[in-house]
C-alpha positions in Angstrom: 27.2 -19.9 27.8 24.3 -17.3 27.9 23.8 -16.5 24.2 24.5 -17.6 20.7 23.9 -15.0 18.0 23.3 -16.7 14.7 23.7 -14.7 11.6 22.8 -16.2 8.2 24.6 -14.3 5.4 24.2 -14.3 1.7 26.1 -11.8 -0.5 25.8 -8.8 1.9 29.5 -8.4 2.9 29.5 -4.7 4.0 26.2 -5.0 5.9 27.4 -8.1 7.5 30.6 -6.4 8.7 28.8 -3.5 10.2 26.4 -6.0 12.0 29.2 -7.9 13.4 30.9 -4.8 14.8 27.6 -3.9 16.5 27.1 -7.4 17.8 30.6 -7.6 19.2 30.0 -4.4 21.2 26.7 -5.7 22.5 28.0 -9.0 23.8 31.0 -7.4 25.8 29.2 -7.9 29.2 27.9 -11.4 28.3 29.2 -14.9 27.9 28.3 -15.2 24.2 29.4 -16.4 20.8 28.7 -15.2 17.3 28.0 -17.8 14.6 27.9 -16.7 10.9 26.5 -19.2 8.5 27.2 -18.3 4.9 24.9 -19.6 2.2 27.5 -19.9 -0.5 27.9 -16.1 -1.1 29.8 -15.1 -4.3 31.3 -12.0 -2.6 34.2 -11.9 -0.1 32.0 -12.2 2.9 33.8 -15.2 4.2 37.2 -13.8 3.7 36.2 -10.7 5.5 34.9 -12.7 8.5 38.1 -14.8 8.7 40.3 -11.7 8.5 38.6 -9.1 10.7 36.6 -11.4 13.0 38.7 -14.4 13.9 36.8 -15.2 17.1 33.4 -15.6 15.0 32.5 -19.1 14.3 32.1 -19.3 10.5 30.1 -22.1 8.8 30.3 -22.1 5.0 27.6 -23.9 3.1 28.3 -25.3 -0.3 25.0 -23.9 -1.7 22.2 -21.5 -0.8 20.1 -23.6 1.5 17.5 -20.8 2.3 16.6 -19.1 5.4 15.2 -22.1 7.4 17.9 -24.6 6.8 20.8 -22.1 7.0 19.6 -21.0 10.4 19.0 -24.5 11.6 22.6 -25.3 10.7 23.8 -22.4 12.8 21.7 -23.3 15.8 22.9 -26.9 15.7 26.4 -25.5 16.3 25.3 -23.1 19.0 26.2 -23.6 22.7 24.3 -20.7 24.4 21.3 -21.2 26.7 19.5 -18.6 24.5 19.9 -18.0 20.8 19.2 -14.9 18.7 18.4 -15.2 15.0 19.7 -12.1 13.5 19.7 -10.8 10.0 23.0 -9.6 8.6 21.4 -6.2 7.5 20.8 -5.1 11.1 22.6 -3.0 13.6 22.0 -3.7 17.4 22.5 -1.3 20.2 25.2 -2.0 22.8 22.6 -2.8 25.4 20.2 -4.8 23.2 21.0 -8.3 24.1 21.4 -7.7 27.8 18.0 -5.9 28.1 16.2 -8.6 26.0 17.7 -11.4 28.1 16.6 -9.8 31.3 13.0 -9.2 29.9 12.8 -12.9 28.7 13.9 -14.3 32.1 11.1 -12.4 33.7 8.3 -13.9 31.6 6.2 -17.0 32.4 5.8 -19.7 29.8 8.3 -17.8 27.6 8.5 -18.6 23.9 10.0 -16.0 21.7 10.8 -12.3 22.1 11.4 -9.7 19.4 12.1 -6.0 19.7 11.4 -2.7 18.1 12.9 -2.6 14.5 13.5 0.6 12.6 14.4 1.2 9.0 17.4 3.1 7.8 15.5 6.3 8.1 14.6 5.9 11.8 10.9 4.9 11.2 9.4 2.1 13.0 8.9 -1.2 11.1 5.3 -2.4 11.7 6.3 -6.1 11.1 8.2 -6.0 14.4 4.9 -7.3 15.9 2.1 -9.2 14.1 -1.0 -11.3 14.5 -1.7 -14.7 13.0 -2.4 -14.2 9.2 -5.7 -16.0 9.0 -7.6 -15.5 5.8 -9.4 -12.4 7.2 -6.4 -10.9 8.8 -4.3 -11.4 5.5 -7.2 -9.8 3.6 -7.2 -6.6 5.9 -3.4 -6.3 5.4 -3.3 -6.7 1.7 -6.1 -4.4 0.9 -5.1 -1.8 3.5 -8.3 -2.0 5.7 -6.2 -1.5 8.8 -5.3 1.9 7.5 -9.0 2.7 6.7 -10.3 1.5 10.1 -7.3 2.1 12.5 -9.4 2.1 15.6 -11.2 -1.1 15.0 -9.7 -4.3 16.5 -11.3 -6.2 13.8 -9.1 -4.6 11.2 -5.9 -4.1 13.0 -4.9 -7.6 14.0 -2.1 -8.0 11.4 0.3 -5.5 13.0 -0.9 -6.4 16.6 -2.0 -2.9 17.0 -3.3 -3.6 20.6 0.2 -2.5 21.4 1.8 0.7 20.2 5.5 0.6 19.0 6.5 1.8 22.5 4.6 -0.8 24.5 6.0 -4.2 25.4 3.7 -7.0 25.6 2.3 -10.5 24.3 1.9 -10.8 20.6 1.4 -13.8 18.3 4.0 -13.5 15.5 7.5 -12.0 15.3 9.9 -11.3 12.5 12.9 -13.5 11.7 15.2 -10.5 11.4 15.5 -10.6 15.2 14.2 -13.4 17.3 15.4 -14.5 20.8 14.5 -17.8 22.5 15.9 -20.6 24.5 17.9 -23.0 22.3 16.1 -26.0 23.7 12.8 -24.4 22.8 13.9 -23.9 19.3 15.0 -27.5 19.1 11.8 -28.7 20.7 9.8 -26.8 18.1 11.8 -28.3 15.3 13.5 -25.1 14.3 12.5 -23.4 11.1 10.6 -25.6 8.6 13.0 -26.5 5.9 10.2 -27.1 3.5 9.6 -23.4 3.2 12.5 -21.6 1.6 11.7 -18.2 3.1 9.1 -15.5 4.1 6.7 -17.7 6.2 9.3 -19.5 8.3 9.2 -16.9 11.1 5.4 -16.9 11.1 5.5 -20.6 11.3 8.0 -20.8 14.2 6.0 -18.1 16.1 2.8 -20.1 15.7 4.4 -23.3 16.7 5.5 -21.6 19.9 1.9 -20.5 20.6 0.6 -24.0 19.9 3.0 -25.4 22.4 1.4 -23.2 25.2 4.1 -20.6 25.3 3.8 -16.9 24.9 5.6 -14.6 22.4 6.5 -11.0 23.3 7.3 -7.8 21.6 9.9 -5.8 23.6 9.8 -2.2 23.0 12.7 -0.8 25.1 15.5 -1.5 22.7 15.6 -0.7 19.0 17.5 -2.5 16.2 18.1 -1.0 12.6 16.9 -3.4 10.0 17.9 -2.1 6.5 14.8 -4.1 5.3 15.3 -5.2 1.6 19.0 -5.6 1.5 18.8 -9.4 1.7 16.0 -9.7 -0.7 15.1 -7.5 -3.6 11.5 -6.8 -4.2 11.0 -8.3 -7.7 9.0 -10.9 -9.5 10.6 -13.7 -7.7 9.8 -12.1 -4.4 6.1 -11.9 -5.4 6.1 -15.6 -6.2 7.8 -16.7 -3.1 5.8 -14.4 -0.8 2.6 -15.9 -2.2 3.9 -19.5 -1.9 5.1 -18.9 1.6 1.7 -17.7 2.8 -0.1 -20.5 1.1 2.5 -22.9 2.8 1.7 -21.5 6.2 -2.0 -21.7 5.9 -2.1 -25.2 4.4 0.2 -26.5 7.1 -1.8 -25.2 10.1 -5.4 -24.6 8.7 -7.6 -26.3 6.1 -7.1 -25.4 2.5 -9.2 -22.4 1.4 -10.0 -21.4 -2.2 -10.9 -17.9 -0.8 -7.4 -17.7 0.8 -5.7 -18.7 -2.4 -7.5 -16.2 -4.5 -6.9 -13.5 -2.0 -3.2 -14.3 -1.8 -2.7 -14.6 -5.5 -4.3 -11.4 -6.4 -3.4 -9.4 -3.2 0.3 -10.4 -3.1 0.6 -9.4 -6.7 -0.9 -6.0 -6.1 1.0 -5.6 -2.8 4.4 -6.4 -4.3 3.7 -4.3 -7.5 3.1 -1.4 -5.4 6.3 -2.0 -3.4 8.4 -2.4 -6.6 7.0 0.9 -7.9 7.7 2.7 -4.7 11.2 1.4 -4.9 11.8 2.6 -8.3 10.2 6.0 -7.9 11.7 6.9 -4.6 14.7 9.2 -5.0 16.2 11.1 -2.0 17.4 14.6 -2.6 19.4 16.6 -0.1 21.0 20.0 -0.2 23.6 19.8 2.5 25.5 17.3 4.6 26.0 17.1 8.4 28.9 15.0 9.6 29.0 14.0 13.2 32.7 13.1 14.1 35.3 13.6 16.8 38.0 12.4 14.3 39.6 13.8 11.2 37.1 12.9 8.5 36.9 15.2 5.5 34.5 14.6 2.7 35.0 15.4 -1.0 31.6 16.6 -2.2 29.8 19.4 -4.1 27.4 19.9 -1.2 28.0 22.2 1.7 29.3 20.2 4.7 29.0 21.0 8.4 31.1 19.1 10.9 29.8 18.6 14.5 31.5 16.8 17.4 28.3 16.4 19.4 24.9 14.9 18.6 23.3 17.5 20.8 24.5 20.3 18.5 21.8 19.3 15.9 18.7 21.3 15.7 15.6 20.3 14.0 14.8 23.9 12.9 18.1 24.4 11.2 18.4 21.3 9.0 15.7 20.0 6.6 16.8 18.4 3.4 20.0 17.0 4.7 22.2 13.8 4.8 23.4 13.0 8.2 26.6 11.0 8.5 27.7 9.3 11.9 31.3 8.4 12.4 30.9 5.1 14.2 34.3 5.6 15.9 32.9 8.6 17.7 29.5 7.4 18.9 27.9 4.4 20.2 25.3 2.5 18.0 22.9 3.1 20.8 23.4 6.9 20.5 23.0 6.7 16.7 19.9 4.7 16.8 18.3 7.0 19.4 19.2 10.0 17.3 17.6 8.6 14.1 14.4 7.9 15.9 14.3 11.3 17.5 15.2 13.3 14.3 13.6 11.1 11.6 11.9 13.1 8.9 10.9 12.9 5.2 13.8 15.4 4.4 16.6 13.4 6.1 18.8 10.7 5.1 21.2 8.7 7.5 24.5 7.0 6.8 27.1 5.3 9.1 30.7 5.9 8.3 32.7 2.7 8.7 36.4 3.5 8.9 37.3 -0.2 8.4 36.4 0.0 4.8 36.1 3.9 4.4 32.5 3.7 3.3 29.0 5.2 4.1 26.4 2.5 4.6 22.6 2.9 4.9 19.3 3.1 3.0 16.7 5.9 2.4 13.5 3.9 2.7 12.1 0.6 4.0 11.9 -0.7 0.4 15.3 0.5 -0.6 17.8 -2.2 -0.9 20.5 0.0 0.6 24.1 0.0 -0.2 27.7 1.4 0.4 29.3 4.4 -1.0 33.1 4.4 -0.7 35.0 7.6 0.0 
């Protein structure tokens, strides 16, 4: 078997369903399996998987084991030569896995590969590629020095800005929302460290790959939507776990540093407070709706609605403050993702219509937890 896609789920039933539909389409040409590990969700995620995706291997944990152990459980059951660690609040393109595997097989001393991640508005997520968060690199990130000095390599290591979002190449750290590697490498590295509940586990695994003499890569020629924030709300608990995770990583791989502890305590509090404030303040306002569909799909709404049957009918000049809805029966996820990136803008909001549950799914910002609106 070529590939095992491991998806760890916790109470994101509708995002998981959309993710599974996209993954199913993306593995059609591959010998692959899908494994869903559920961390004791209280919603009907497991019932949905059993009913609508009978070919998916479902593992139900009796408690929330956290990100590292949950994924380790899934990889232990995997049979593929390669594994993909994938968040449930993601959407992959139909050619994502095929292209990533070809790229991986062409690399020497291959460790882990990630890809271009975008948020629900089509904007690039900088954490798709990162550097090792040493105390100095963490300092430049937390206090925004990488924005103040964008052309200095000394200040731009956190987001691996030696590469642009459209350049593939070697990087140090990848994000756990999408990671592809050989299963034997994952096992050799010991998988995700179960002593860390979440947030630094992907940094740790990426760093272990580097320490083993392998190279990690960012692959820019495929894009995956990550509705970042759906699996974890930015609240007080987030601030505490983020700080603890970064301290865990540094104390595991480097000597303890009082400077680092102070920076992480103060910086993570400030950083997370800003994120929480942005999340509360941000409200998206639109004046009209564009629906792309080749089927009979009528919305009941107070806003003016324009129905278009071709993505090429859209003009940037004609539509500004608008909600754009894609009927996923009419267009491929690859087409939808490409459209989002091409036509992203501050006055545009995107939603996918899922006929399976007659709902609109998406988010309006990288810090927006996202959600479903049922029609």
